[in-house]
DRENDO-1510 file (C-alpha; in Angstrom, 1 decimal, always signed):
<recs>
REC; n; res; u; v; w
REC; 1; MET; -5.7; +61.8; -35.4 .
REC; 2; PRO; -7.6; +62.7; -31.7 .
REC; 3; GLY; -5.4; +65.3; -30.0 .
REC; 4; ALA; -6.8; +68.3; -31.7 .
REC; 5; GLU; -10.0; +67.1; -31.0 .
REC; 6; ARG; -9.7; +66.2; -27.3 .
REC; 7; ILE; -8.2; +69.7; -26.8 .
REC; 8; HIS; -10.9; +71.4; -28.4 .
REC; 9; ARG; -12.9; +70.0; -25.9 .
REC; 10; LEU; -10.8; +70.8; -23.3 .
REC; 11; GLN; -11.3; +74.3; -24.6 .
REC; 12; ASP; -14.8; +74.4; -25.1 .
REC; 13; ILE; -14.5; +73.1; -21.0 .
REC; 14; LEU; -12.0; +76.4; -19.7 .
REC; 15; LYS; -14.7; +78.3; -21.5 .
REC; 16; GLY; -17.3; +76.9; -19.7 .
REC; 17; ASN; -15.6; +77.6; -16.5 .
REC; 18; GLY; -14.1; +80.5; -17.2 .
REC; 19; LEU; -10.9; +79.5; -17.0 .
REC; 20; SER; -8.0; +81.6; -18.6 .
REC; 21; GLY; -6.0; +78.2; -19.7 .
REC; 22; ALA; -4.8; +75.2; -18.2 .
REC; 23; VAL; -1.3; +73.5; -17.3 .
REC; 24; LEU; -1.0; +69.7; -17.2 .
REC; 25; PHE; +1.2; +68.0; -16.4 .
REC; 26; HIS; +0.4; +64.3; -15.7 .
REC; 27; SER; +2.2; +61.8; -17.9 .
REC; 28; ARG; -1.7; +60.4; -18.3 .
REC; 29; ASP; -3.6; +63.6; -19.4 .
REC; 30; VAL; -0.6; +64.5; -21.3 .
REC; 31; PHE; -0.7; +61.7; -23.7 .
REC; 32; TYR; -4.3; +61.6; -23.9 .
REC; 33; TYR; -4.2; +64.7; -25.6 .
REC; 34; THR; -0.7; +64.8; -27.2 .
REC; 35; ASN; -0.2; +61.2; -27.5 .
REC; 36; THR; +3.3; +60.9; -25.9 .
REC; 37; ALA; +5.0; +60.5; -22.6 .
REC; 38; GLN; +8.0; +62.6; -21.9 .
REC; 39; PRO; +8.2; +64.9; -19.1 .
REC; 40; SER; +6.1; +68.0; -20.2 .
REC; 41; TYR; +3.5; +70.8; -19.4 .
REC; 42; LEU; +0.7; +70.8; -22.0 .
REC; 43; VAL; -0.8; +74.1; -21.9 .
REC; 44; ILE; -4.0; +75.0; -22.8 .
REC; 45; ARG; -5.8; +78.5; -23.4 .
REC; 46; PRO; -9.2; +78.8; -24.8 .
REC; 47; ASP; -7.5; +79.8; -28.2 .
REC; 48; GLU; -3.9; +78.7; -28.2 .
REC; 49; TYR; -2.1; +75.7; -27.3 .
REC; 50; MET; +1.7; +74.1; -26.8 .
REC; 51; LEU; +3.1; +71.4; -25.4 .
REC; 52; PHE; +6.2; +72.7; -23.4 .
REC; 53; VAL; +8.9; +69.8; -23.0 .
REC; 54; ARG; +11.2; +68.8; -20.0 .
REC; 55; ARG; +13.4; +66.2; -21.2 .
REC; 56; GLY; +13.5; +64.1; -24.2 .
REC; 57; TYR; +12.3; +67.3; -27.2 .
REC; 58; ASP; +13.7; +64.7; -29.8 .
REC; 59; ASN; +11.4; +62.2; -29.2 .
REC; 60; ALA; +7.7; +64.1; -28.1 .
REC; 61; VAL; +8.7; +65.5; -31.9 .
REC; 62; SER; +8.1; +62.6; -33.1 .
REC; 63; GLU; +5.7; +60.8; -30.9 .
REC; 64; SER; +3.6; +63.6; -31.0 .
REC; 65; TRP; +0.1; +64.1; -32.9 .
REC; 66; LEU; +1.2; +67.5; -32.8 .
REC; 67; ASP; +2.8; +69.8; -35.3 .
REC; 68; ALA; +6.3; +70.5; -34.6 .
REC; 69; GLY; +5.7; +74.4; -34.5 .
REC; 70; ARG; +3.1; +73.6; -31.2 .
REC; 71; ILE; +6.2; +71.5; -29.3 .
REC; 72; VAL; +9.0; +73.8; -27.5 .
REC; 73; ASP; +12.0; +72.0; -25.6 .
REC; 74; GLU; +11.6; +74.7; -22.7 .
REC; 75; ARG; +11.8; +73.5; -18.5 .
REC; 76; SER; +11.4; +76.6; -16.7 .
REC; 77; LEU; +8.1; +76.7; -15.2 .
REC; 78; GLU; +8.3; +80.7; -15.3 .
REC; 79; LYS; +9.1; +81.3; -18.4 .
REC; 80; ILE; +6.3; +78.9; -19.5 .
REC; 81; ILE; +3.5; +80.9; -18.5 .
REC; 82; GLN; +4.9; +84.5; -19.1 .
REC; 83; THR; +4.9; +82.9; -22.6 .
REC; 84; MET; +1.2; +81.5; -22.6 .
REC; 85; PHE; -0.6; +84.4; -20.4 .
REC; 86; PRO; +1.4; +87.7; -21.5 .
REC; 87; GLY; -0.3; +90.1; -19.1 .
REC; 88; PRO; -1.6; +91.8; -16.3 .
REC; 89; LEU; -3.3; +89.5; -13.7 .
REC; 90; PHE; -7.3; +90.4; -13.9 .
REC; 91; PRO; -9.6; +90.3; -11.3 .
REC; 92; GLY; -10.3; +86.6; -9.8 .
REC; 93; GLU; -8.4; +84.9; -12.9 .
REC; 94; SER; -8.0; +81.0; -12.6 .
REC; 95; ILE; -5.9; +78.5; -14.0 .
REC; 96; GLY; -6.8; +74.7; -14.8 .
REC; 97; THR; -4.2; +72.3; -13.2 .
REC; 98; GLU; -5.0; +68.7; -11.6 .
REC; 99; LEU; -4.9; +69.1; -8.1 .
REC; 100; ASP; -5.6; +65.5; -7.4 .
REC; 101; LEU; -2.2; +65.1; -8.2 .
REC; 102; LEU; -0.2; +68.1; -7.1 .
REC; 103; THR; +2.1; +67.8; -4.8 .
REC; 104; VAL; +3.0; +71.1; -2.0 .
REC; 105; VAL; +6.2; +71.5; -3.8 .
REC; 106; GLN; +5.1; +71.5; -7.6 .
REC; 107; ALA; +2.1; +73.7; -5.9 .
REC; 108; ARG; +4.7; +76.7; -4.5 .
REC; 109; ALA; +5.8; +76.2; -7.7 .
REC; 110; LEU; +2.9; +77.1; -9.8 .
REC; 111; ASN; +1.9; +79.5; -7.5 .
REC; 112; ARG; +5.2; +81.9; -7.9 .
REC; 113; ALA; +4.8; +81.2; -12.0 .
REC; 114; PHE; +0.8; +81.8; -11.7 .
REC; 115; ASN; +1.3; +85.4; -10.1 .
REC; 116; GLY; -1.3; +85.8; -7.7 .
REC; 117; ARG; -3.4; +83.4; -10.3 .
REC; 118; LYS; -5.9; +80.9; -8.8 .
REC; 119; LEU; -5.5; +77.5; -8.8 .
REC; 120; PHE; -8.5; +75.3; -10.2 .
REC; 121; ASP; -8.9; +71.9; -10.5 .
REC; 122; ILE; -9.4; +70.6; -13.5 .
REC; 123; SER; -8.9; +67.2; -13.0 .
REC; 124; PRO; -12.7; +65.8; -13.0 .
REC; 125; HIS; -13.3; +67.7; -16.0 .
REC; 126; ILE; -10.4; +65.6; -17.6 .
REC; 127; LEU; -11.0; +62.7; -16.5 .
REC; 128; ARG; -14.8; +62.7; -17.4 .
REC; 129; GLN; -13.6; +63.3; -21.0 .
REC; 130; ARG; -11.5; +60.4; -20.9 .
REC; 131; MET; -14.2; +58.2; -19.4 .
REC; 132; ILE; -15.7; +58.1; -23.4 .
REC; 133; LYS; -13.5; +55.8; -25.5 .
REC; 134; ASP; -12.9; +56.6; -29.3 .
REC; 135; GLU; -12.9; +52.8; -31.5 .
REC; 136; ARG; -8.4; +53.9; -31.1 .
REC; 137; GLU; -8.6; +53.5; -27.6 .
REC; 138; VAL; -11.1; +50.4; -27.8 .
REC; 139; GLN; -8.5; +48.5; -30.0 .
REC; 140; SER; -5.7; +49.4; -27.0 .
REC; 141; ILE; -7.6; +47.7; -24.6 .
REC; 142; ARG; -8.6; +44.9; -27.0 .
REC; 143; LYS; -4.9; +44.3; -27.4 .
REC; 144; ALA; -4.5; +44.4; -23.7 .
REC; 145; CYS; -7.1; +41.9; -23.6 .
REC; 146; ALA; -5.4; +39.4; -25.3 .
REC; 147; ALA; -2.6; +40.6; -23.3 .
REC; 148; VAL; -4.1; +38.8; -20.2 .
REC; 149; HIS; -5.6; +35.7; -22.1 .
REC; 150; SER; -1.9; +35.2; -22.9 .
REC; 151; GLY; -1.6; +35.2; -19.6 .
REC; 152; HIS; -4.7; +32.9; -19.0 .
REC; 153; LEU; -2.7; +30.2; -21.1 .
REC; 154; ALA; +0.4; +30.6; -19.6 .
REC; 155; ALA; -1.6; +29.7; -16.2 .
REC; 156; VAL; -3.3; +26.8; -17.4 .
REC; 157; SER; -0.1; +25.5; -19.3 .
REC; 158; ALA; +1.7; +25.7; -15.7 .
REC; 159; LEU; -0.6; +25.4; -12.8 .
REC; 160; ARG; -0.1; +22.3; -11.3 .
REC; 161; PRO; +0.9; +20.3; -7.0 .
REC; 162; GLY; +3.9; +21.9; -5.4 .
REC; 163; LEU; +4.5; +25.1; -7.9 .
REC; 164; THR; +4.6; +28.1; -5.7 .
REC; 165; GLU; +2.3; +31.7; -6.5 .
REC; 166; LEU; +5.2; +33.9; -7.2 .
REC; 167; GLU; +6.6; +30.4; -9.8 .
REC; 168; LEU; +2.7; +30.7; -11.1 .
REC; 169; ALA; +2.6; +34.5; -11.2 .
REC; 170; ALA; +5.8; +34.4; -12.8 .
REC; 171; ALA; +4.5; +32.3; -15.7 .
REC; 172; VAL; +1.4; +35.0; -16.1 .
REC; 173; GLU; +3.9; +37.9; -16.1 .
REC; 174; ASN; +5.9; +36.1; -18.4 .
REC; 175; ALA; +3.2; +35.5; -21.2 .
REC; 176; GLN; +1.4; +38.7; -21.5 .
REC; 177; ARG; +4.9; +40.6; -21.9 .
REC; 178; ILE; +5.4; +38.2; -24.6 .
REC; 179; ALA; +2.8; +39.5; -25.8 .
REC; 180; GLY; +3.6; +42.7; -25.3 .
REC; 181; HIS; +2.1; +44.2; -22.6 .
REC; 182; GLU; +4.5; +47.3; -21.3 .
REC; 183; GLY; +5.1; +46.2; -18.3 .
REC; 184; CYS; +3.7; +48.9; -16.2 .
REC; 185; LEU; +0.0; +49.3; -14.4 .
REC; 186; PHE; -0.6; +53.1; -14.6 .
REC; 187; LEU; -3.5; +53.7; -11.5 .
REC; 188; ARG; -4.0; +58.1; -10.5 .
REC; 189; SER; -2.5; +58.1; -7.2 .
REC; 190; SER; +1.1; +59.5; -5.8 .
REC; 191; ASP; +1.6; +56.1; -3.3 .
REC; 192; PHE; +0.7; +53.7; -5.6 .
REC; 193; VAL; +1.7; +49.7; -4.1 .
REC; 194; MET; -0.2; +46.5; -5.8 .
REC; 195; SER; +3.3; +44.0; -7.1 .
REC; 196; ARG; +1.8; +43.6; -10.9 .
REC; 197; GLY; -1.6; +42.1; -9.8 .
REC; 198; PRO; -3.4; +39.9; -7.1 .
REC; 199; LEU; -2.5; +36.2; -7.4 .
REC; 200; ALA; -3.6; +34.2; -4.0 .
REC; 201; SER; -3.9; +30.0; -3.5 .
REC; 202; GLY; -6.1; +28.2; -0.9 .
REC; 203; PRO; -6.1; +30.5; +2.5 .
REC; 204; ASN; -4.7; +33.2; +0.7 .
REC; 205; LEU; -7.9; +34.6; -0.9 .
REC; 206; ARG; -8.8; +35.6; +2.0 .
REC; 207; HIS; -6.2; +38.3; +2.1 .
REC; 208; THR; -7.7; +41.4; +2.2 .
REC; 209; SER; -5.2; +44.7; +2.2 .
REC; 210; GLY; -5.8; +48.0; +3.2 .
REC; 211; THR; -3.8; +49.2; +0.0 .
REC; 212; LEU; -6.6; +47.2; -2.0 .
REC; 213; TYR; -9.8; +46.7; -1.0 .
REC; 214; THR; -10.8; +43.3; -3.3 .
REC; 215; LEU; -9.3; +39.8; -2.8 .
REC; 216; ALA; -5.2; +41.2; -3.2 .
REC; 217; GLY; -3.4; +37.8; -2.5 .
REC; 218; ALA; -0.7; +38.3; +0.8 .
REC; 219; GLY; +2.0; +39.3; -1.3 .
REC; 220; LEU; +6.3; +38.7; -0.2 .
REC; 221; SER; +6.9; +40.8; +2.5 .
REC; 222; THR; +5.0; +43.6; +4.7 .
REC; 223; ALA; +6.6; +46.3; +2.1 .
REC; 224; ALA; +4.3; +45.4; -0.6 .
REC; 225; PRO; +1.1; +43.8; +0.8 .
REC; 226; THR; -0.5; +42.7; -2.1 .
REC; 227; GLY; +0.1; +39.9; -4.7 .
REC; 228; PRO; +1.2; +36.5; -5.1 .
REC; 229; SER; +3.8; +34.6; -1.8 .
REC; 230; ARG; +5.9; +32.0; -1.8 .
REC; 231; ARG; +3.0; +29.8; -0.9 .
REC; 232; ILE; +3.2; +26.0; -2.3 .
REC; 233; ILE; -0.2; +25.1; -3.9 .
REC; 234; ASN; -1.6; +22.3; -3.0 .
REC; 235; SER; -4.5; +19.7; -5.2 .
REC; 236; GLY; -7.8; +20.5; -4.2 .
REC; 237; ASP; -6.8; +24.5; -4.1 .
REC; 238; LEU; -8.4; +27.1; -5.4 .
REC; 239; VAL; -7.0; +30.1; -6.9 .
REC; 240; LEU; -7.4; +33.0; -8.2 .
REC; 241; ILE; -5.5; +35.3; -10.9 .
REC; 242; ASP; -5.9; +39.3; -11.4 .
REC; 243; ILE; -3.0; +40.4; -13.0 .
REC; 244; PRO; -3.2; +43.4; -15.5 .
REC; 245; ALA; -1.7; +44.0; -18.7 .
REC; 246; CYS; -1.5; +47.8; -20.2 .
REC; 247; MET; -0.7; +47.9; -24.2 .
REC; 248; GLU; -0.2; +51.0; -25.9 .
REC; 249; GLY; -1.1; +52.9; -22.5 .
REC; 250; TYR; -4.1; +51.0; -22.3 .
REC; 251; HIS; -5.4; +48.9; -19.4 .
REC; 252; ALA; -7.0; +45.6; -19.5 .
REC; 253; ASP; -8.2; +44.3; -16.2 .
REC; 254; GLN; -9.9; +40.8; -15.8 .
REC; 255; SER; -10.3; +38.2; -13.0 .
REC; 256; ARG; -10.3; +34.1; -13.3 .
REC; 257; MET; -10.5; +31.2; -11.0 .
REC; 258; TYR; -9.0; +28.1; -11.1 .
REC; 259; ALA; -9.4; +24.6; -9.8 .
REC; 260; VAL; -6.2; +22.6; -9.0 .
REC; 261; GLY; -7.1; +18.6; -8.9 .
REC; 262; GLY; -10.7; +19.0; -9.1 .
REC; 263; THR; -13.1; +21.4; -8.8 .
REC; 264; PRO; -15.1; +21.1; -5.2 .
REC; 265; SER; -19.3; +20.6; -5.6 .
REC; 266; ARG; -20.0; +23.6; -3.9 .
REC; 267; ALA; -17.7; +25.8; -5.1 .
REC; 268; ALA; -18.8; +25.5; -8.7 .
REC; 269; VAL; -22.2; +26.4; -7.3 .
REC; 270; LEU; -21.5; +29.4; -6.5 .
REC; 271; PHE; -19.2; +30.1; -9.5 .
REC; 272; GLU; -22.1; +29.7; -11.3 .
REC; 273; LYS; -24.4; +32.0; -9.3 .
REC; 274; LEU; -21.9; +34.7; -9.1 .
REC; 275; ARG; -21.6; +34.6; -12.2 .
REC; 276; GLU; -25.2; +35.0; -12.8 .
REC; 277; VAL; -24.9; +38.0; -11.1 .
REC; 278; ALA; -22.1; +39.7; -13.4 .
REC; 279; ASP; -24.3; +38.1; -16.4 .
REC; 280; HIS; -27.1; +40.2; -14.9 .
REC; 281; ILE; -26.0; +43.3; -14.6 .
REC; 282; THR; -24.2; +43.0; -18.0 .
REC; 283; ARG; -27.7; +42.5; -20.2 .
REC; 284; ASN; -28.8; +45.6; -17.7 .
REC; 285; MET; -25.7; +48.0; -18.4 .
REC; 286; ARG; -27.2; +50.0; -21.1 .
REC; 287; PRO; -26.5; +53.8; -22.3 .
REC; 288; GLY; -29.1; +56.0; -19.6 .
REC; 289; ILE; -28.8; +54.0; -16.3 .
REC; 290; ILE; -27.7; +55.2; -13.6 .
REC; 291; LEU; -24.4; +53.5; -12.3 .
REC; 292; LYS; -26.0; +53.3; -8.7 .
REC; 293; ASP; -28.9; +51.4; -9.8 .
REC; 294; LEU; -27.1; +49.0; -11.3 .
REC; 295; PHE; -24.6; +48.7; -8.1 .
REC; 296; HIS; -28.4; +48.2; -6.3 .
REC; 297; GLU; -29.2; +45.8; -9.2 .
REC; 298; ALA; -26.1; +43.9; -8.5 .
REC; 299; PHE; -27.4; +43.4; -4.5 .
REC; 300; SER; -30.6; +42.8; -5.0 .
REC; 301; LYS; -30.0; +40.1; -7.9 .
REC; 302; ALA; -27.2; +38.2; -5.8 .
REC; 303; GLY; -29.7; +38.2; -2.8 .
REC; 304; SER; -32.3; +36.6; -4.6 .
REC; 305; ILE; -30.3; +33.7; -5.4 .
REC; 306; GLY; -29.0; +33.2; -2.2 .
REC; 307; LEU; -25.7; +35.1; -1.7 .
REC; 308; ASP; -27.0; +37.5; +0.4 .
REC; 309; ASP; -24.1; +36.4; +3.0 .
REC; 310; SER; -21.3; +36.0; +0.8 .
REC; 311; PHE; -21.7; +38.2; -2.3 .
REC; 312; MET; -18.9; +41.1; -2.1 .
REC; 313; ARG; -18.1; +40.3; +1.2 .
REC; 314; PHE; -15.0; +40.2; +3.0 .
REC; 315; ASP; -13.6; +38.1; +5.9 .
REC; 316; ASN; -14.3; +40.9; +8.7 .
REC; 317; GLY; -17.8; +41.4; +7.7 .
REC; 318; SER; -17.5; +44.5; +6.0 .
REC; 319; ARG; -18.7; +44.8; +1.7 .
REC; 320; ALA; -17.2; +46.1; -1.4 .
REC; 321; HIS; -18.7; +49.7; -1.8 .
REC; 322; PHE; -18.3; +49.1; -5.5 .
REC; 323; ILE; -18.9; +46.7; -8.4 .
REC; 324; GLY; -16.7; +47.9; -10.7 .
REC; 325; HIS; -14.8; +50.5; -12.8 .
REC; 326; GLY; -13.7; +52.8; -15.4 .
REC; 327; VAL; -10.2; +50.8; -17.3 .
REC; 328; GLY; -7.9; +52.9; -19.8 .
REC; 329; LEU; -5.0; +54.9; -19.5 .
REC; 330; GLU; -5.3; +53.6; -16.4 .
REC; 331; ILE; -6.0; +50.7; -14.3 .
REC; 332; ASN; -8.9; +52.4; -12.2 .
REC; 333; GLU; -10.5; +55.7; -13.5 .
REC; 334; PRO; -13.5; +56.6; -13.8 .
REC; 335; PRO; -17.0; +55.6; -13.7 .
REC; 336; LEU; -17.1; +54.2; -10.1 .
REC; 337; LEU; -20.0; +51.6; -9.7 .
REC; 338; SER; -20.9; +52.2; -6.6 .
REC; 339; ALA; -24.1; +53.0; -4.3 .
REC; 340; ALA; -23.6; +56.7; -4.6 .
REC; 341; SER; -22.5; +56.9; -8.5 .
REC; 342; ASP; -25.0; +59.3; -10.8 .
REC; 343; THR; -23.5; +58.9; -13.3 .
REC; 344; MET; -25.0; +57.8; -16.5 .
REC; 345; VAL; -24.0; +54.8; -18.2 .
REC; 346; SER; -22.9; +56.2; -21.8 .
REC; 347; PRO; -21.7; +54.3; -25.4 .
REC; 348; GLY; -17.7; +54.5; -25.3 .
REC; 349; MET; -17.3; +53.1; -21.6 .
REC; 350; THR; -15.0; +51.3; -21.0 .
REC; 351; ILE; -15.9; +49.6; -17.1 .
REC; 352; ALA; -14.3; +46.3; -15.8 .
REC; 353; LEU; -17.2; +44.8; -13.8 .
REC; 354; GLU; -15.5; +42.9; -10.5 .
REC; 355; LEU; -17.0; +40.7; -8.6 .
REC; 356; HIS; -16.8; +38.3; -6.2 .
REC; 357; LEU; -18.1; +36.5; -3.0 .
REC; 358; MET; -16.6; +35.5; +0.7 .
REC; 359; GLU; -18.5; +32.6; +2.2 .
REC; 360; PRO; -18.0; +33.2; +6.4 .
REC; 361; ASP; -14.7; +30.0; +6.9 .
REC; 362; ALA; -15.6; +28.6; +2.8 .
REC; 363; TYR; -15.2; +29.4; -0.4 .
REC; 364; ALA; -13.8; +33.1; -2.0 .
REC; 365; LEU; -14.0; +32.8; -5.7 .
REC; 366; LYS; -14.1; +36.3; -7.6 .
REC; 367; LEU; -15.1; +37.0; -11.5 .
REC; 368; GLU; -14.1; +40.0; -13.6 .
REC; 369; ASP; -14.4; +41.4; -16.8 .
REC; 370; THR; -13.5; +44.5; -19.1 .
REC; 371; LEU; -16.7; +45.2; -20.6 .
REC; 372; HIS; -17.0; +47.9; -23.4 .
REC; 373; VAL; -20.4; +50.2; -23.8 .
REC; 374; THR; -22.1; +50.3; -27.2 .
REC; 375; GLU; -25.2; +52.3; -28.6 .
REC; 376; THR; -27.1; +49.3; -27.6 .
REC; 377; GLY; -25.8; +47.2; -24.9 .
REC; 378; VAL; -22.5; +45.8; -23.1 .
REC; 379; GLU; -19.8; +43.8; -25.5 .
REC; 380; ILE; -17.3; +41.5; -23.4 .
REC; 381; LEU; -13.9; +42.6; -24.3 .
REC; 382; THR; -12.2; +39.8; -22.1 .
REC; 383; LEU; -11.5; +36.7; -23.6 .
REC; 384; SER; -10.6; +33.9; -21.4 .
REC; 385; PRO; -13.3; +31.8; -20.5 .
REC; 386; ARG; -15.9; +32.7; -17.8 .
REC; 387; VAL; -15.6; +29.4; -15.8 .
REC; 388; LEU; -14.4; +27.4; -12.9 .
REC; 389; ILE; -11.5; +26.6; -14.8 .
REC; 390; GLU; -9.9; +22.8; -14.1 .
REC; 391; VAL; -6.3; +21.9; -14.2 .
</recs>
């Protein structure tokens, strides 16, 4: 099992940063290192590690890769710190934890338990480690892609004039669940709102929520202003489905466009150009290239084929600041394909290439696929046809 190897790599990071250890509490990080998501503290020192389970101890023992002797039924943070960090505090001593997710209440509790030790943000190092997927992780993402494809097949079967966006989303989500989608999505945020994923038709394609800076759909209410609405789909509409799935803790992200009752000729031409940009970036996404160079290359390619005014544009005239993102234990995770990213493409990365165009007062289209970077290039993991699908 990969758990010990992953922990050993984190121990090397602790040593390299002069840390006494790390205390992890975020379920996705704990799962990554232990294969259990039971509420726990995973405490790692450069020379030792233990999993302290706050609730669900018996489940954790049966689920985890760790030896049972390394799993302890304990809720008291003070006792955990005393056990793992005995002895006096030394000057400047620091312990890592996930500061990007830490609430003020949790920080106060950790500070009390650490008794003067400083907090160090270990999250960037964990996320950097998680960027490179092993074959087991890629297989889980493949399963999630298959569940997304089941949703696509259900959409093709169900989509017709007179159906509401909500009814279409229900058909897609039902098929994904039957295929094994775990029914939840994870994002490294304390206040994430997305419904089950964007779905939009007709004029709702132009709806962009502040919570999701992409084609988001209008949602059912202002309480969650993304995803499907109760709008009735009409003949002549274009429809976007961007509903992810999660299998064995790992996500797949895909966007497909559907034309109801016939494909408008201009929409077909625009979609082919959007796919041309996606194919160009996919061909050029090879180990060693820098992500910001891919970002600029996408805009350059779009401009060369006449998409200057519409590529990655929103209705307010602004443009998206990224063309893709990592996908794995969270639906959006590093790396980010942005103009500022100095991250180098590496084998093992799984990336959602997320491209759209929006013409002023005309068509909005999107294409998104989950990609796996190999030693020689890129494999497209998503399975649904990469065409404007007529139903």
